[in-house]
mmCIF file as gemmi writes it, N, C-alpha and C atoms, coordinates in Angstrom:
data_model
loop_
_atom_site.group_PDB
_atom_site.id
_atom_site.type_symbol
_atom_site.label_atom_id
_atom_site.label_alt_id
_atom_site.label_comp_id
_atom_site.label_asym_id
_atom_site.label_entity_id
_atom_site.label_seq_id
_atom_site.pdbx_PDB_ins_code
_atom_site.Cartn_x
_atom_site.Cartn_y
_atom_site.Cartn_z
_atom_site.occupancy
_atom_site.B_iso_or_equiv
_atom_site.pdbx_formal_charge
_atom_site.auth_seq_id
_atom_site.auth_asym_id
_atom_site.pdbx_PDB_model_num
ATOM 1 N N . MET Axp A 1 ? 1.164 -1.153 0.254 1 0 ? 1 A 1
ATOM 2 C CA . MET Axp A 1 ? 0.107 0.129 0.009 1 0 ? 1 A 1
ATOM 3 C C . MET Axp A 1 ? 0.871 1.387 0.103 1 0 ? 1 A 1
ATOM 4 N N . THR Axp A 2 ? 0.697 1.99 -0.802 1 0 ? 2 A 1
ATOM 5 C CA . THR Axp A 2 ? 0.826 3.407 -0.989 1 0 ? 2 A 1
ATOM 6 C C . THR Axp A 2 ? 1.295 4.315 0.421 1 0 ? 2 A 1
ATOM 7 N N . THR Axp A 3 ? 1.501 5.061 0.972 1 0 ? 3 A 1
ATOM 8 C CA . THR Axp A 3 ? 1.722 5.919 1.971 1 0 ? 3 A 1
ATOM 9 C C . THR Axp A 3 ? 1.668 7.055 1.31 1 0 ? 3 A 1
ATOM 10 N N . ILE Axp A 4 ? 1.095 8.083 1.459 1 0 ? 4 A 1
ATOM 11 C CA . ILE Axp A 4 ? 1.342 9.756 1.391 1 0 ? 4 A 1
ATOM 12 C C . ILE Axp A 4 ? 0.567 10.853 2.025 1 0 ? 4 A 1
ATOM 13 N N . ALA Axp A 5 ? 1.624 11.629 2.454 1 0 ? 5 A 1
ATOM 14 C CA . ALA Axp A 5 ? 1.479 12.696 4.051 1 0 ? 5 A 1
ATOM 15 C C . ALA Axp A 5 ? 1.024 13.945 3.253 1 0 ? 5 A 1
ATOM 16 N N . VAL Axp A 6 ? -0.2 14.075 3.556 1 0 ? 6 A 1
ATOM 17 C CA . VAL Axp A 6 ? -0.823 15.033 3.377 1 0 ? 6 A 1
ATOM 18 C C . VAL Axp A 6 ? -0.552 16.105 4.666 1 0 ? 6 A 1
ATOM 19 N N . PRO Axp A 7 ? -1.052 17.495 3.908 1 0 ? 7 A 1
ATOM 20 C CA . PRO Axp A 7 ? -0.972 18.77 4.943 1 0 ? 7 A 1
ATOM 21 C C . PRO Axp A 7 ? -1.671 18.42 6.026 1 0 ? 7 A 1
ATOM 22 N N . ARG Axp A 8 ? -1.504 19.717 7.097 1 0 ? 8 A 1
ATOM 23 C CA . ARG Axp A 8 ? -1.912 19.067 8.019 1 0 ? 8 A 1
ATOM 24 C C . ARG Axp A 8 ? -3.407 20.127 8.251 1 0 ? 8 A 1
ATOM 25 N N . SER Axp A 9 ? -3.955 21.035 7.286 1 0 ? 9 A 1
ATOM 26 C CA . SER Axp A 9 ? -4.818 21.576 7.25 1 0 ? 9 A 1
ATOM 27 C C . SER Axp A 9 ? -5.619 20.329 6.623 1 0 ? 9 A 1
ATOM 28 N N . LEU Axp A 10 ? -5.46 19.382 5.584 1 0 ? 10 A 1
ATOM 29 C CA . LEU Axp A 10 ? -6.539 18.483 5.112 1 0 ? 10 A 1
ATOM 30 C C . LEU Axp A 10 ? -6.287 17.444 6.245 1 0 ? 10 A 1
ATOM 31 N N . ALA Axp A 11 ? -5.53 16.949 7.021 1 0 ? 11 A 1
ATOM 32 C CA . ALA Axp A 11 ? -5.584 15.841 7.91 1 0 ? 11 A 1
ATOM 33 C C . ALA Axp A 11 ? -6.637 16.749 8.716 1 0 ? 11 A 1
ATOM 34 N N . ASP Axp A 12 ? -6.487 17.72 9.185 1 0 ? 12 A 1
ATOM 35 C CA . ASP Axp A 12 ? -7.234 17.954 10.277 1 0 ? 12 A 1
ATOM 36 C C . ASP Axp A 12 ? -8.758 18.002 9.776 1 0 ? 12 A 1
ATOM 37 N N . ALA Axp A 13 ? -9.274 18.122 8.086 1 0 ? 13 A 1
ATOM 38 C CA . ALA Axp A 13 ? -10.256 18.043 7.724 1 0 ? 13 A 1
ATOM 39 C C . ALA Axp A 13 ? -10.942 16.788 7.641 1 0 ? 13 A 1
ATOM 40 N N . LEU Axp A 14 ? -9.759 15.559 7.303 1 0 ? 14 A 1
ATOM 41 C CA . LEU Axp A 14 ? -10.353 14.663 7.233 1 0 ? 14 A 1
ATOM 42 C C . LEU Axp A 14 ? -10.863 14.106 8.061 1 0 ? 14 A 1
ATOM 43 N N . CYS Axp A 15 ? -10.3 14.701 9.509 1 0 ? 15 A 1
ATOM 44 C CA . CYS Axp A 15 ? -10.214 13.682 11.059 1 0 ? 15 A 1
ATOM 45 C C . CYS Axp A 15 ? -11.911 13.972 11.156 1 0 ? 15 A 1
ATOM 46 N N . ARG Axp A 16 ? -12.345 15.234 10.942 1 0 ? 16 A 1
ATOM 47 C CA . ARG Axp A 16 ? -13.952 15.581 11.182 1 0 ? 16 A 1
ATOM 48 C C . ARG Axp A 16 ? -14.6 15.241 10.75 1 0 ? 16 A 1
ATOM 49 N N . ALA Axp A 17 ? -14.261 14.694 9.176 1 0 ? 17 A 1
ATOM 50 C CA . ALA Axp A 17 ? -15.384 13.519 8.496 1 0 ? 17 A 1
ATOM 51 C C . ALA Axp A 17 ? -16.186 12.617 9.654 1 0 ? 17 A 1
ATOM 52 N N . THR Axp A 18 ? -17.373 12.929 9.091 1 0 ? 18 A 1
ATOM 53 C CA . THR Axp A 18 ? -18.47 11.59 9.515 1 0 ? 18 A 1
ATOM 54 C C . THR Axp A 18 ? -18.748 10.888 9.099 1 0 ? 18 A 1
ATOM 55 N N . GLY Axp A 19 ? -18.633 10.331 7.53 1 0 ? 19 A 1
ATOM 56 C CA . GLY Axp A 19 ? -18.718 9.476 6.883 1 0 ? 19 A 1
ATOM 57 C C . GLY Axp A 19 ? -17.896 9.334 5.586 1 0 ? 19 A 1
ATOM 58 N N . PRO Axp A 20 ? -17.598 8.593 4.657 1 0 ? 20 A 1
ATOM 59 C CA . PRO Axp A 20 ? -17.101 8.619 3.563 1 0 ? 20 A 1
ATOM 60 C C . PRO Axp A 20 ? -16.66 9.894 2.902 1 0 ? 20 A 1
ATOM 61 N N . ILE Axp A 21 ? -15.415 10.059 2.016 1 0 ? 21 A 1
ATOM 62 C CA . ILE Axp A 21 ? -15.121 12.018 1.481 1 0 ? 21 A 1
ATOM 63 C C . ILE Axp A 21 ? -14.901 11.559 -0.269 1 0 ? 21 A 1
ATOM 64 N N . ARG Axp A 22 ? -15.183 11.567 -0.668 1 0 ? 22 A 1
ATOM 65 C CA . ARG Axp A 22 ? -14.72 11.581 -2.697 1 0 ? 22 A 1
ATOM 66 C C . ARG Axp A 22 ? -13.736 13.194 -2.362 1 0 ? 22 A 1
ATOM 67 N N . LEU Axp A 23 ? -12.332 12.325 -2.737 1 0 ? 23 A 1
ATOM 68 C CA . LEU Axp A 23 ? -11.426 13.575 -3.279 1 0 ? 23 A 1
ATOM 69 C C . LEU Axp A 23 ? -12.234 13.689 -4.692 1 0 ? 23 A 1
ATOM 70 N N . VAL Axp A 24 ? -11.13 15.025 -5.564 1 0 ? 24 A 1
ATOM 71 C CA . VAL Axp A 24 ? -10.448 15.595 -6.255 1 0 ? 24 A 1
ATOM 72 C C . VAL Axp A 24 ? -9.755 16.37 -7.075 1 0 ? 24 A 1
ATOM 73 N N . ASP Axp A 25 ? -9.542 16.849 -7.712 1 0 ? 25 A 1
ATOM 74 C CA . ASP Axp A 25 ? -8.265 17.847 -8.238 1 0 ? 25 A 1
ATOM 75 C C . ASP Axp A 25 ? -9.202 19.178 -8.189 1 0 ? 25 A 1
ATOM 76 N N . GLU Axp A 26 ? -8.18 19.958 -8.684 1 0 ? 26 A 1
ATOM 77 C CA . GLU Axp A 26 ? -8.914 21.406 -8.828 1 0 ? 26 A 1
ATOM 78 C C . GLU Axp A 26 ? -9.864 20.978 -9.84 1 0 ? 26 A 1
ATOM 79 N N . GLN Axp A 27 ? -9.509 20.359 -10.676 1 0 ? 27 A 1
ATOM 80 C CA . GLN Axp A 27 ? -10.862 20.178 -11.988 1 0 ? 27 A 1
ATOM 81 C C . GLN Axp A 27 ? -12.01 19.633 -11.7 1 0 ? 27 A 1
ATOM 82 N N . GLY Axp A 28 ? -12.21 18.697 -11.257 1 0 ? 28 A 1
ATOM 83 C CA . GLY Axp A 28 ? -13.158 18.317 -10.416 1 0 ? 28 A 1
ATOM 84 C C . GLY Axp A 28 ? -13.466 16.896 -10.382 1 0 ? 28 A 1
ATOM 85 N N . ASN Axp A 29 ? -12.275 16.481 -11.198 1 0 ? 29 A 1
ATOM 86 C CA . ASN Axp A 29 ? -11.7 14.804 -11.283 1 0 ? 29 A 1
ATOM 87 C C . ASN Axp A 29 ? -11.56 14.106 -9.994 1 0 ? 29 A 1
ATOM 88 N N . VAL Axp A 30 ? -12.226 13.119 -9.66 1 0 ? 30 A 1
ATOM 89 C CA . VAL Axp A 30 ? -12.085 12.381 -8.918 1 0 ? 30 A 1
ATOM 90 C C . VAL Axp A 30 ? -10.686 11.027 -8.546 1 0 ? 30 A 1
ATOM 91 N N . LEU Axp A 31 ? -10.153 11.412 -7.427 1 0 ? 31 A 1
ATOM 92 C CA . LEU Axp A 31 ? -9.021 11.099 -7.102 1 0 ? 31 A 1
ATOM 93 C C . LEU Axp A 31 ? -9.037 9.755 -6.404 1 0 ? 31 A 1
ATOM 94 N N . GLY Axp A 32 ? -10.106 9.534 -5.852 1 0 ? 32 A 1
ATOM 95 C CA . GLY Axp A 32 ? -10.689 8.578 -4.993 1 0 ? 32 A 1
ATOM 96 C C . GLY Axp A 32 ? -11.706 8.862 -4.175 1 0 ? 32 A 1
ATOM 97 N N . ASN Axp A 33 ? -11.319 8.522 -2.677 1 0 ? 33 A 1
ATOM 98 C CA . ASN Axp A 33 ? -12.595 7.828 -1.859 1 0 ? 33 A 1
ATOM 99 C C . ASN Axp A 33 ? -11.965 7.847 -0.808 1 0 ? 33 A 1
ATOM 100 N N . PHE Axp A 34 ? -12.254 8.367 0.339 1 0 ? 34 A 1
ATOM 101 C CA . PHE Axp A 34 ? -11.868 8.745 1.384 1 0 ? 34 A 1
ATOM 102 C C . PHE Axp A 34 ? -12.376 8.351 2.534 1 0 ? 34 A 1
ATOM 103 N N . ALA Axp A 35 ? -12.559 7.033 3.295 1 0 ? 35 A 1
ATOM 104 C CA . ALA Axp A 35 ? -13.376 6.193 4.547 1 0 ? 35 A 1
ATOM 105 C C . ALA Axp A 35 ? -12.723 6.163 5.837 1 0 ? 35 A 1
ATOM 106 N N . PRO Axp A 36 ? -12.766 7.485 7.152 1 0 ? 36 A 1
ATOM 107 C CA . PRO Axp A 36 ? -12.59 7.588 8.249 1 0 ? 36 A 1
ATOM 108 C C . PRO Axp A 36 ? -12.364 6.318 9.013 1 0 ? 36 A 1
ATOM 109 N N . ALA Axp A 37 ? -10.68 6.367 9.608 1 0 ? 37 A 1
ATOM 110 C CA . ALA Axp A 37 ? -10.385 5.101 9.936 1 0 ? 37 A 1
ATOM 111 C C . ALA Axp A 37 ? -11.549 5.219 11.105 1 0 ? 37 A 1
ATOM 112 N N . ALA Axp A 38 ? -12.611 6.751 11.83 1 0 ? 38 A 1
ATOM 113 C CA . ALA Axp A 38 ? -13.407 6.5 13.136 1 0 ? 38 A 1
ATOM 114 C C . ALA Axp A 38 ? -14.21 6.958 13.018 1 0 ? 38 A 1
ATOM 115 N N . VAL Axp A 39 ? -15.803 6.493 12.815 1 0 ? 39 A 1
ATOM 116 C CA . VAL Axp A 39 ? -16.24 7.902 12.513 1 0 ? 39 A 1
ATOM 117 C C . VAL Axp A 39 ? -17.432 7.104 14.395 1 0 ? 39 A 1
ATOM 118 N N . ALA Axp A 40 ? -17.246 8.984 14.915 1 0 ? 40 A 1
ATOM 119 C CA . ALA Axp A 40 ? -18.535 9.001 16.116 1 0 ? 40 A 1
ATOM 120 C C . ALA Axp A 40 ? -18.246 8.009 17.051 1 0 ? 40 A 1
ATOM 121 N N . GLY Axp A 41 ? -16.211 7.459 17.421 1 0 ? 41 A 1
ATOM 122 C CA . GLY Axp A 41 ? -16.62 6.307 18.241 1 0 ? 41 A 1
ATOM 123 C C . GLY Axp A 41 ? -14.831 5.569 18.022 1 0 ? 41 A 1
ATOM 124 N N . ASP Axp A 42 ? -15.329 4.211 19.307 1 0 ? 42 A 1
ATOM 125 C CA . ASP Axp A 42 ? -14.503 3.483 18.5 1 0 ? 42 A 1
ATOM 126 C C . ASP Axp A 42 ? -14.301 2.908 17.153 1 0 ? 42 A 1
ATOM 127 N N . CYS Axp A 43 ? -12.785 2.801 16.181 1 0 ? 43 A 1
ATOM 128 C CA . CYS Axp A 43 ? -13.208 2.313 15.227 1 0 ? 43 A 1
ATOM 129 C C . CYS Axp A 43 ? -13.2 1.128 15.366 1 0 ? 43 A 1
ATOM 130 N N . ASN Axp A 44 ? -13.055 0.657 16.346 1 0 ? 44 A 1
ATOM 131 C CA . ASN Axp A 44 ? -13.524 -1.871 16.574 1 0 ? 44 A 1
ATOM 132 C C . ASN Axp A 44 ? -14.592 -1.932 16.687 1 0 ? 44 A 1
ATOM 133 N N . GLU Axp A 45 ? -15.402 -0.352 16.967 1 0 ? 45 A 1
ATOM 134 C CA . GLU Axp A 45 ? -17.165 -1.307 17.027 1 0 ? 45 A 1
ATOM 135 C C . GLU Axp A 45 ? -17.212 -1.292 16.041 1 0 ? 45 A 1
ATOM 136 N N . LEU Axp A 46 ? -18.825 -1.938 16.237 1 0 ? 46 A 1
ATOM 137 C CA . LEU Axp A 46 ? -19.533 -2.494 15.145 1 0 ? 46 A 1
ATOM 138 C C . LEU Axp A 46 ? -21.008 -1.566 15.669 1 0 ? 46 A 1
ATOM 139 N N . THR Axp A 47 ? -21.516 -1.833 14.255 1 0 ? 47 A 1
ATOM 140 C CA . THR Axp A 47 ? -23.059 -1.253 14.64 1 0 ? 47 A 1
ATOM 141 C C . THR Axp A 47 ? -23.599 -2.398 15.2 1 0 ? 47 A 1
ATOM 142 N N . ALA Axp A 48 ? -25.121 -2.381 15.83 1 0 ? 48 A 1
ATOM 143 C CA . ALA Axp A 48 ? -26.021 -3.436 15.63 1 0 ? 48 A 1
ATOM 144 C C . ALA Axp A 48 ? -26.206 -3.934 14.206 1 0 ? 48 A 1
ATOM 145 N N . GLU Axp A 49 ? -26.478 -2.732 13.512 1 0 ? 49 A 1
ATOM 146 C CA . GLU Axp A 49 ? -26.363 -3.827 11.746 1 0 ? 49 A 1
ATOM 147 C C . GLU Axp A 49 ? -25.697 -4.247 11.181 1 0 ? 49 A 1
ATOM 148 N N . GLU Axp A 50 ? -24.331 -3.674 11.284 1 0 ? 50 A 1
ATOM 149 C CA . GLU Axp A 50 ? -23.046 -4.377 11.032 1 0 ? 50 A 1
ATOM 150 C C . GLU Axp A 50 ? -22.593 -5.644 11.773 1 0 ? 50 A 1
ATOM 151 N N . LEU Axp A 51 ? -23.143 -5.352 13.173 1 0 ? 51 A 1
ATOM 152 C CA . LEU Axp A 51 ? -22.976 -7.189 13.951 1 0 ? 51 A 1
ATOM 153 C C . LEU Axp A 51 ? -24.318 -7.707 13.077 1 0 ? 51 A 1
ATOM 154 N N . ALA Axp A 52 ? -25.468 -7.405 12.801 1 0 ? 52 A 1
ATOM 155 C CA . ALA Axp A 52 ? -26.679 -7.933 12.418 1 0 ? 52 A 1
ATOM 156 C C . ALA Axp A 52 ? -26.211 -8.918 11.259 1 0 ? 52 A 1
ATOM 157 N N . GLU Axp A 53 ? -25.197 -8.05 10.615 1 0 ? 53 A 1
ATOM 158 C CA . GLU Axp A 53 ? -25.327 -8.264 8.637 1 0 ? 53 A 1
ATOM 159 C C . GLU Axp A 53 ? -24.292 -9.476 9.148 1 0 ? 53 A 1
ATOM 160 N N . MET Axp A 54 ? -22.97 -9.41 9.645 1 0 ? 54 A 1
ATOM 161 C CA . MET Axp A 54 ? -21.342 -10.337 9.863 1 0 ? 54 A 1
ATOM 162 C C . MET Axp A 54 ? -22.093 -11.782 10.518 1 0 ? 54 A 1
ATOM 163 N N . LYS Axp A 55 ? -23.07 -11.463 11.268 1 0 ? 55 A 1
ATOM 164 C CA . LYS Axp A 55 ? -23.719 -12.849 11.558 1 0 ? 55 A 1
ATOM 165 C C . LYS Axp A 55 ? -24.365 -13.615 10.938 1 0 ? 55 A 1
ATOM 166 N N . ARG Axp A 56 ? -25.241 -13.199 10.223 1 0 ? 56 A 1
ATOM 167 C CA . ARG Axp A 56 ? -26.136 -12.872 8.71 1 0 ? 56 A 1
ATOM 168 C C . ARG Axp A 56 ? -25.292 -13.744 7.86 1 0 ? 56 A 1
ATOM 169 N N . ARG Axp A 57 ? -24.447 -13.122 7.547 1 0 ? 57 A 1
ATOM 170 C CA . ARG Axp A 57 ? -23.243 -13.871 6.35 1 0 ? 57 A 1
ATOM 171 C C . ARG Axp A 57 ? -22.747 -15.557 6.616 1 0 ? 57 A 1
ATOM 172 N N . ALA Axp A 58 ? -22.36 -14.929 8.324 1 0 ? 58 A 1
ATOM 173 C CA . ALA Axp A 58 ? -21.997 -16.387 8.558 1 0 ? 58 A 1
ATOM 174 C C . ALA Axp A 58 ? -22.814 -17.914 8.73 1 0 ? 58 A 1
ATOM 175 N N . ALA Axp A 59 ? -23.997 -17.557 8.757 1 0 ? 59 A 1
ATOM 176 C CA . ALA Axp A 59 ? -24.984 -18.814 9.105 1 0 ? 59 A 1
ATOM 177 C C . ALA Axp A 59 ? -25.41 -19.11 7.848 1 0 ? 59 A 1
ATOM 178 N N . SER Axp A 60 ? -24.724 -18.376 6.526 1 0 ? 60 A 1
ATOM 179 C CA . SER Axp A 60 ? -25.303 -18.858 5.165 1 0 ? 60 A 1
ATOM 180 C C . SER Axp A 60 ? -24.666 -20.162 5.392 1 0 ? 60 A 1
ATOM 181 N N . PRO Axp A 61 ? -25.585 -20.864 4.058 1 0 ? 61 A 1
ATOM 182 C CA . PRO Axp A 61 ? -25.125 -22.608 4.422 1 0 ? 61 A 1
ATOM 183 C C . PRO Axp A 61 ? -24.228 -22.426 2.921 1 0 ? 61 A 1
ATOM 184 N N . GLY Axp A 62 ? -23.847 -21.383 2.46 1 0 ? 62 A 1
ATOM 185 C CA . GLY Axp A 62 ? -22.378 -21.072 2.089 1 0 ? 62 A 1
ATOM 186 C C . GLY Axp A 62 ? -22.852 -21.192 0.236 1 0 ? 62 A 1
ATOM 187 N N . PRO Axp A 63 ? -22.133 -21.482 -0.367 1 0 ? 63 A 1
ATOM 188 C CA . PRO Axp A 63 ? -20.502 -22.788 -0.022 1 0 ? 63 A 1
ATOM 189 C C . PRO Axp A 63 ? -19.525 -21.601 0.098 1 0 ? 63 A 1
ATOM 190 N N . TRP Axp A 64 ? -18.801 -22.423 0.962 1 0 ? 64 A 1
ATOM 191 C CA . TRP Axp A 64 ? -17.022 -21.222 1.379 1 0 ? 64 A 1
ATOM 192 C C . TRP Axp A 64 ? -16.018 -21.91 0.822 1 0 ? 64 A 1
ATOM 193 N N . TYR Axp A 65 ? -15.217 -21.009 0.124 1 0 ? 65 A 1
ATOM 194 C CA . TYR Axp A 65 ? -13.941 -21.402 -0.137 1 0 ? 65 A 1
ATOM 195 C C . TYR Axp A 65 ? -12.711 -20.536 0.424 1 0 ? 65 A 1
ATOM 196 N N . SER Axp A 66 ? -11.959 -21.717 0.38 1 0 ? 66 A 1
ATOM 197 C CA . SER Axp A 66 ? -10.574 -20.862 1.465 1 0 ? 66 A 1
ATOM 198 C C . SER Axp A 66 ? -9.585 -19.637 0.412 1 0 ? 66 A 1
ATOM 199 N N . THR Axp A 67 ? -8.926 -19.036 1.249 1 0 ? 67 A 1
ATOM 200 C CA . THR Axp A 67 ? -8.114 -17.694 0.48 1 0 ? 67 A 1
ATOM 201 C C . THR Axp A 67 ? -7.392 -18.484 -0.694 1 0 ? 67 A 1
ATOM 202 N N . ALA Axp A 68 ? -7.122 -19.678 -0.082 1 0 ? 68 A 1
ATOM 203 C CA . ALA Axp A 68 ? -5.93 -20.317 -1.221 1 0 ? 68 A 1
ATOM 204 C C . ALA Axp A 68 ? -7.271 -21.299 -2.615 1 0 ? 68 A 1
ATOM 205 N N . GLU Axp A 69 ? -7.843 -21.459 -2.344 1 0 ? 69 A 1
ATOM 206 C CA . GLU Axp A 69 ? -9.063 -21.386 -3.647 1 0 ? 69 A 1
ATOM 207 C C . GLU Axp A 69 ? -9.485 -20.374 -4.506 1 0 ? 69 A 1
ATOM 208 N N . MET Axp A 70 ? -9.673 -18.94 -3.385 1 0 ? 70 A 1
ATOM 209 C CA . MET Axp A 70 ? -9.938 -17.817 -4.41 1 0 ? 70 A 1
ATOM 210 C C . MET Axp A 70 ? -8.967 -17.1 -5.061 1 0 ? 70 A 1
ATOM 211 N N . ILE Axp A 71 ? -7.655 -18.065 -4.838 1 0 ? 71 A 1
ATOM 212 C CA . ILE Axp A 71 ? -6.562 -16.635 -5.169 1 0 ? 71 A 1
ATOM 213 C C . ILE Axp A 71 ? -6.338 -18.192 -6.168 1 0 ? 71 A 1
ATOM 214 N N . ALA Axp A 72 ? -6.928 -19.326 -6.315 1 0 ? 72 A 1
ATOM 215 C CA . ALA Axp A 72 ? -6.804 -20.421 -7.42 1 0 ? 72 A 1
ATOM 216 C C . ALA Axp A 72 ? -7.346 -20.471 -8.704 1 0 ? 72 A 1
ATOM 217 N N . HIS Axp A 73 ? -8.385 -19.65 -8.146 1 0 ? 73 A 1
ATOM 218 C CA . HIS Axp A 73 ? -9.509 -19.2 -9.338 1 0 ? 73 A 1
ATOM 219 C C . HIS Axp A 73 ? -9.385 -17.641 -9.874 1 0 ? 73 A 1
ATOM 220 N N . VAL Axp A 74 ? -9.053 -16.927 -9.195 1 0 ? 74 A 1
ATOM 221 C CA . VAL Axp A 74 ? -8.854 -15.934 -9.714 1 0 ? 74 A 1
ATOM 222 C C . VAL Axp A 74 ? -7.752 -15.36 -10.679 1 0 ? 74 A 1
ATOM 223 N N . GLN Axp A 75 ? -6.541 -16.935 -10.645 1 0 ? 75 A 1
ATOM 224 C CA . GLN Axp A 75 ? -5.134 -16.89 -11.293 1 0 ? 75 A 1
ATOM 225 C C . GLN Axp A 75 ? -5.251 -17.563 -12.424 1 0 ? 75 A 1
ATOM 226 N N . SER Axp A 76 ? -6.817 -18.553 -12.342 1 0 ? 76 A 1
ATOM 227 C CA . SER Axp A 76 ? -7.374 -19.374 -13.554 1 0 ? 76 A 1
ATOM 228 C C . SER Axp A 76 ? -8 -18.383 -14.364 1 0 ? 76 A 1
ATOM 229 N N . LEU Axp A 77 ? -9.002 -17.217 -13.677 1 0 ? 77 A 1
ATOM 230 C CA . LEU Axp A 77 ? -9.707 -16.713 -14.745 1 0 ? 77 A 1
ATOM 231 C C . LEU Axp A 77 ? -8.498 -15.727 -15.356 1 0 ? 77 A 1
ATOM 232 N N . GLU Axp A 78 ? -7.356 -15.24 -14.784 1 0 ? 78 A 1
ATOM 233 C CA . GLU Axp A 78 ? -6.62 -13.791 -15.756 1 0 ? 78 A 1
ATOM 234 C C . GLU Axp A 78 ? -5.451 -14.815 -16.467 1 0 ? 78 A 1
ATOM 235 N N . GLN Axp A 79 ? -5.213 -16.401 -16.841 1 0 ? 79 A 1
ATOM 236 C CA . GLN Axp A 79 ? -5.255 -16.933 -17.522 1 0 ? 79 A 1
ATOM 237 C C . GLN Axp A 79 ? -5.545 -17.543 -18.614 1 0 ? 79 A 1
ATOM 238 N N . GLY Axp A 80 ? -7.253 -17.6 -17.948 1 0 ? 80 A 1
ATOM 239 C CA . GLY Axp A 80 ? -7.695 -18.535 -19.16 1 0 ? 80 A 1
ATOM 240 C C . GLY Axp A 80 ? -8.65 -17.42 -20.497 1 0 ? 80 A 1
């Protein structure tokens, strides 16, 4: 992952974010999106909705694949 140091003024603005931010250049061209590490509290806390969705997905019947199986599948698509 590339790390880019930003000026303090931009860092302060990003730290005050309460949700996702779209970053654009002076011409309005989209550079990317920024998601704050923490929004309204500890970044390790899950909302009730996020926890419920994780539990729902974990309880689903599958199919389930290992990371190795997924990598092998993606590689086969790239070669094929």
